[in-house]
C-alpha positions as CSV (number, residue, x, y, z in Angstrom):
1,M,181.0,43.2,67.7
2,D,182.5,40.1,68.1
3,K,185.8,39.7,70.0
4,I,188.0,36.7,69.0
5,R,191.7,35.9,70.3
6,L,194.0,33.7,68.4
7,R,196.8,31.9,71.1
8,A,199.9,30.5,69.6
9,R,203.5,30.2,69.8
10,A,204.5,31.9,66.9
11,F,202.7,32.3,63.7
12,D,204.9,31.0,60.4
13,G,202.7,33.0,57.8
14,T,202.8,29.6,55.9
15,T,200.6,26.8,57.7
16,V,197.3,26.7,56.6
17,Y,195.4,25.7,59.9
18,E,193.0,23.0,59.0
19,A,191.7,21.7,62.0
20,T,188.9,23.2,64.0
21,P,190.2,24.3,66.9
22,T,188.9,24.4,70.7
23,F,186.8,27.3,71.6
24,R,186.6,29.0,75.6
25,Q,185.0,32.3,76.7
26,V,187.6,34.5,78.9
27,D,186.6,38.0,79.8
28,G,184.0,38.3,77.2
29,W,186.1,37.1,74.4
30,I,186.4,34.0,72.3
31,E,189.5,32.4,72.8
32,I,191.1,29.9,70.1
33,L,194.1,28.1,71.1
34,L,196.2,27.1,68.4
35,E,198.2,24.5,69.6
36,A,200.0,23.0,65.8
37,P,202.1,25.1,63.7
38,V,200.0,27.9,62.5
39,G,200.5,30.9,59.8
40,I,197.1,31.0,58.1
41,V,193.7,30.8,59.1
42,P,190.0,30.9,57.2
43,A,188.2,34.6,57.2
44,S,185.0,32.5,58.4
45,L,187.0,32.1,61.9
46,W,185.5,28.6,61.6
47,G,182.1,29.7,62.2
48,K,182.8,32.5,65.0
49,V,181.4,35.0,62.5
50,P,178.4,35.6,61.3
51,G,178.2,33.2,57.9
52,G,178.2,34.7,54.4
53,D,178.2,38.3,55.6
54,P,181.5,40.7,55.0
55,Y,183.1,42.2,58.0
56,L,185.3,45.1,59.3
57,L,188.2,43.8,61.3
58,H,191.0,45.3,63.0
59,V,193.9,42.9,64.1
60,N,195.7,43.8,67.1
61,A,199.1,41.3,68.0
62,L,200.4,41.4,71.8
63,T,203.8,40.4,72.6
64,T,206.2,39.9,75.4
65,V,208.7,42.2,73.1
66,P,208.0,44.5,70.2
67,L,207.2,43.0,67.0
68,A,210.3,42.5,64.4
69,P,210.6,44.3,61.4
70,G,209.8,41.2,59.4
71,D,206.4,40.6,61.2
72,F,203.3,41.5,59.7
73,F,199.6,40.8,59.2
74,E,197.9,39.9,55.3
75,L,194.6,39.7,54.2
76,Q,194.5,37.5,51.2
77,S,191.5,37.2,48.9
78,G,190.8,33.8,47.2
79,P,190.6,31.4,45.4
80,P,193.0,32.3,43.4
81,V,194.9,33.6,46.1
82,Q,196.2,37.4,46.1
83,P,197.5,39.1,49.1
84,R,195.0,42.4,49.2
85,V,196.3,44.2,52.1
86,Q,199.6,43.6,54.7
87,Y,200.7,45.8,57.7
88,R,202.4,45.2,61.1
89,P,199.3,44.7,63.5
90,T,201.2,46.9,66.3
91,P,198.9,47.6,69.7
92,D,198.9,51.7,68.4
93,N,197.8,50.8,65.0
94,T,194.0,51.6,63.8
95,R,193.6,50.4,60.4
96,L,190.2,48.6,59.3
97,V,189.9,46.0,56.6
98,L,187.2,44.9,54.7
99,V,187.2,41.1,54.9
100,R,185.3,38.5,52.6
101,P,184.1,35.0,54.0
102,T,186.2,33.4,51.0
103,D,189.5,35.3,52.2
104,R,192.3,34.1,54.3
105,L,194.2,35.7,57.4
106,R,197.7,35.6,57.3
107,F,200.1,36.0,60.0
108,L,204.1,35.9,60.4
109,V,205.4,36.6,64.0
110,A,208.3,35.2,65.5
111,P,208.1,33.0,68.8
112,Q,208.1,35.1,71.7
113,N,209.2,33.8,75.3
114,L,205.5,32.7,76.3
115,E,202.9,33.0,73.3
116,V,201.7,35.7,70.6
117,V,198.1,36.4,71.5
118,V,196.3,38.0,68.2
119,E,193.1,40.2,69.1
120,L,190.6,40.3,66.3
121,L,187.8,42.9,66.5
122,V,184.9,41.4,64.0
123,E,182.1,44.0,62.7
124,S,179.9,42.6,60.6
125,I,178.3,44.4,57.6
126,G,175.1,42.2,57.0
127,G,172.3,40.9,58.9
128,T,169.8,42.0,61.6
129,N,171.1,44.5,64.2
130,E,174.5,44.4,62.5
131,L,176.6,47.6,61.1
132,G,175.0,47.9,57.6
133,S,171.1,47.3,59.0
134,R,172.3,49.8,62.1
135,L,173.6,52.7,59.5
136,F,170.5,52.2,57.2
137,E,167.8,52.6,60.4
138,W,169.9,55.8,61.4
139,A,169.9,57.0,58.1
140,Q,166.0,56.6,58.2
141,A,166.0,58.1,61.5
142,T,167.8,60.9,60.5
143,A,165.8,62.0,57.7
144,A,162.4,61.1,59.7
145,A,163.5,63.6,62.1
146,S,164.8,66.5,59.4
147,T,161.0,66.5,57.7
148,T,159.1,66.5,61.3
149,T,158.4,69.9,62.5
150,R,159.1,70.2,65.9
151,A,158.4,73.4,68.3
152,T,158.2,73.9,72.3
153,S,158.1,76.4,74.2
154,L,158.5,77.4,78.0
155,E,158.6,80.5,80.6
156,M,161.7,81.8,82.8
157,T,161.1,83.6,85.9
158,G,164.8,83.9,86.7
159,P,168.1,83.5,85.8
160,G,169.1,80.0,84.4
161,G,170.5,77.9,81.7
162,I,168.8,76.7,78.8
163,P,168.9,73.6,77.7
164,A,170.1,72.0,74.4
165,W,167.1,72.1,71.8
166,T,166.0,70.7,68.4
167,G,163.5,72.1,65.8
168,Q,162.5,75.2,67.6
169,L,162.3,76.6,70.9
170,H,160.4,79.5,72.0
171,I,161.1,81.0,75.6
172,V,159.7,83.8,77.4
173,H,161.5,85.6,80.1
174,D,159.1,87.2,82.9
175,S,161.1,88.7,85.2
176,A,161.9,92.3,86.6
177,N,165.5,91.7,87.5
178,A,168.4,91.8,84.8
179,D,168.7,88.0,84.6
180,A,171.8,86.2,83.3
181,V,171.0,83.5,81.1
182,T,173.2,81.1,79.7
183,L,172.8,79.4,76.5
184,P,173.7,75.5,75.7
185,T,176.8,73.9,74.6
186,R,177.0,74.9,71.4
187,G,177.8,72.0,69.5
188,L,174.7,70.0,71.1
189,V,172.8,72.0,69.2
190,P,171.7,71.3,65.4
191,L,172.1,73.9,62.5
192,D,168.8,74.0,61.5
193,A,167.6,74.7,64.9
194,M,166.3,78.1,66.2
195,L,165.1,79.6,69.5
196,T,162.9,82.9,69.9
197,F,163.8,84.4,73.2
198,T,161.3,87.5,74.7
199,R,161.6,89.7,77.1
200,A,158.1,90.2,78.7
201,G,158.9,91.6,82.2
202,A,160.6,94.8,83.5
203,G,164.0,93.5,83.8
204,T,166.1,93.2,80.7
205,P,167.6,89.7,80.3
206,V,171.3,89.6,79.3
207,L,172.2,86.4,77.1
208,T,175.9,84.6,77.4
209,A,177.6,81.9,75.9
210,N,179.0,78.3,77.8
211,A,182.2,78.1,78.6
212,G,184.2,77.7,75.3
213,D,181.5,79.3,72.9
214,E,181.2,82.3,71.4
215,L,179.1,85.0,70.5
216,A,179.0,86.1,66.9
217,G,180.7,89.6,66.7
218,G,182.8,88.7,69.7
219,L,180.2,90.3,71.8
220,A,180.7,89.1,75.6
221,N,176.6,88.8,76.1
222,F,173.4,89.9,74.5
223,P,171.1,91.7,76.3
224,V,167.5,91.2,75.2
225,T,165.1,94.5,74.9
226,R,162.2,93.0,73.0
227,S,162.7,89.6,71.3
228,V,166.1,88.1,69.6
229,C,165.7,85.1,67.5
230,V,168.9,82.7,68.1
231,M,170.8,80.0,66.1
232,N,174.0,77.7,65.9
233,N,175.9,79.1,62.7
234,G,178.5,76.5,63.2
235,D,181.1,79.1,64.1
236,A,179.4,81.3,67.2
237,W,175.7,81.6,68.5
238,A,174.2,84.3,65.7
239,F,171.6,87.0,67.1
240,V,168.4,88.4,65.0
241,G,166.4,91.0,66.9
242,V,167.1,93.4,69.5
């Protein structure tokens, strides 16, 4: 992600800033000081965003006094120039817009006592290690993981907690005591994961849910006398067995 700040006395919404400004690095941001009148800047941001790639943009205007009702940010397509979206870029806004390198960014912000700072958060969609390629890699990894059989096993000899798991987890509990065994936070366990929990000792282990989670049927706990399968059904911990 690229973090860019535009600094100006005001943004008039009309003047196209054509000159190449001066850039500097400040606290991890690329700062651009616009000294001449400015209202419209190129969406390519003078080469400070990956060239040729569309990107997602969040706009935030920082001012000493609240934005006036007539202040706005406008995304313009071009050529021919046509407004695509317009809104007030207040600090609490969460809007994202899709920007093409040929677009223009138009700002209208009344003069402030000191200056107006416009923060631009830019996430490129194309290119290596950009949003598009990362989403594609994530989708591939998720598909590969869903088709891979994963099964592990472990033994418990006393009370304790079960770690979050994926695939299949087989636990054998071997103890002479009625140990309390706590299931992991349910949201950490995928819906396709399954646990088998088997009693092997003289004691009857008791499965309990983590704080904030529930057992199916409103049970407070589940004593395991033989063997049970446990699954996250999206609402509660579901059990099959005794």
